[in-house]
C-alpha positions in Angstrom: 0.0 0.0 0.0 2.8 2.5 -0.5 2.5 5.2 -3.1 4.1 8.5 -3.9 2.5 12.0 -4.4 3.7 15.5 -4.9 2.5 18.6 -3.1 0.4 20.8 -5.3 -2.6 23.1 -5.3 -1.1 25.1 -2.5 -0.9 28.5 -4.4 -3.6 30.1 -2.1 -3.0 32.4 0.8 -1.2 29.7 2.9 1.0 28.4 0.2 1.9 25.2 1.9 0.6 21.7 2.9 0.5 21.1 6.6 1.5 17.6 7.7 -0.5 17.0 11.0 -0.2 14.6 13.8 -3.5 13.1 13.1 -6.2 12.9 10.3 -7.9 16.3 10.7 -7.4 20.0 11.0 -7.9 19.9 14.8 -4.5 18.0 15.1 -1.1 19.8 15.6 1.0 20.7 12.6 4.3 18.8 12.5 5.6 20.4 9.3 4.6 22.7 6.5 5.7 21.7 3.0 5.9 23.9 -0.1 4.8 22.8 -3.5 6.8 20.1 -5.4 7.7 18.4 -2.2 7.5 14.6 -2.6 5.6 12.4 -0.2 5.7 8.6 0.5 2.3 7.6 1.5 0.7 4.5 3.1 -2.6 4.5 1.2 -3.9 1.5 3.3 -4.1 4.2 6.2 -6.8 6.7 5.0 -9.5 8.5 7.1 -11.8 10.2 4.6 -9.7 12.6 2.6 -6.6 12.2 5.0 -3.8 9.8 4.2 -0.8 8.7 6.3 2.6 10.2 5.3 5.6 8.0 5.9 8.2 10.4 4.9 8.8 13.4 2.6 11.7 14.7 0.5 12.7 17.0 -2.2 14.4 16.7 -5.6 13.3 20.2 -6.9 12.9 23.5 -5.2 9.3 25.0 -4.9 10.1 26.9 -8.1 11.0 23.8 -10.1 14.8 24.0 -10.2 16.4 20.6 -9.8 18.3 20.2 -6.5 20.3 17.4 -4.5 18.0 15.0 -2.8 16.9 16.3 0.6 15.0 14.3 3.2 12.4 16.3 5.0 12.0 13.8 8.0 8.4 14.0 8.7 5.5 11.5 9.4 1.9 12.3 9.9 -1.2 12.9 8.0 -2.0 15.0 4.7 -5.2 16.1 3.2 -5.3 14.5 -0.4 -6.8 17.7 -1.9 -3.2 19.1 -2.0 -1.6 16.0 -3.4 -0.9 15.1 -7.1 0.5 12.1 -8.9 3.8 12.5 -10.7 6.2 10.6 -12.9 9.7 10.0 -11.5 
């Protein structure tokens, strides 16, 4: 049940995706990720529109410039409205 996704659709006033300690906005924010961050998800663990995040990393800046692989060291939950599929 592992899958990968990219942070997208975060161009609004916040401009980031919150990774939370649980599946809902009432849980604490563990980390904020900008667009184009990559997530490894456990899609077997879903609660409505919330999905479990195993880890996150970057291979591109939020502006799309290629960069050296960088681990973002976070586990938690993300809302799927801000996630897109991608080709690697």
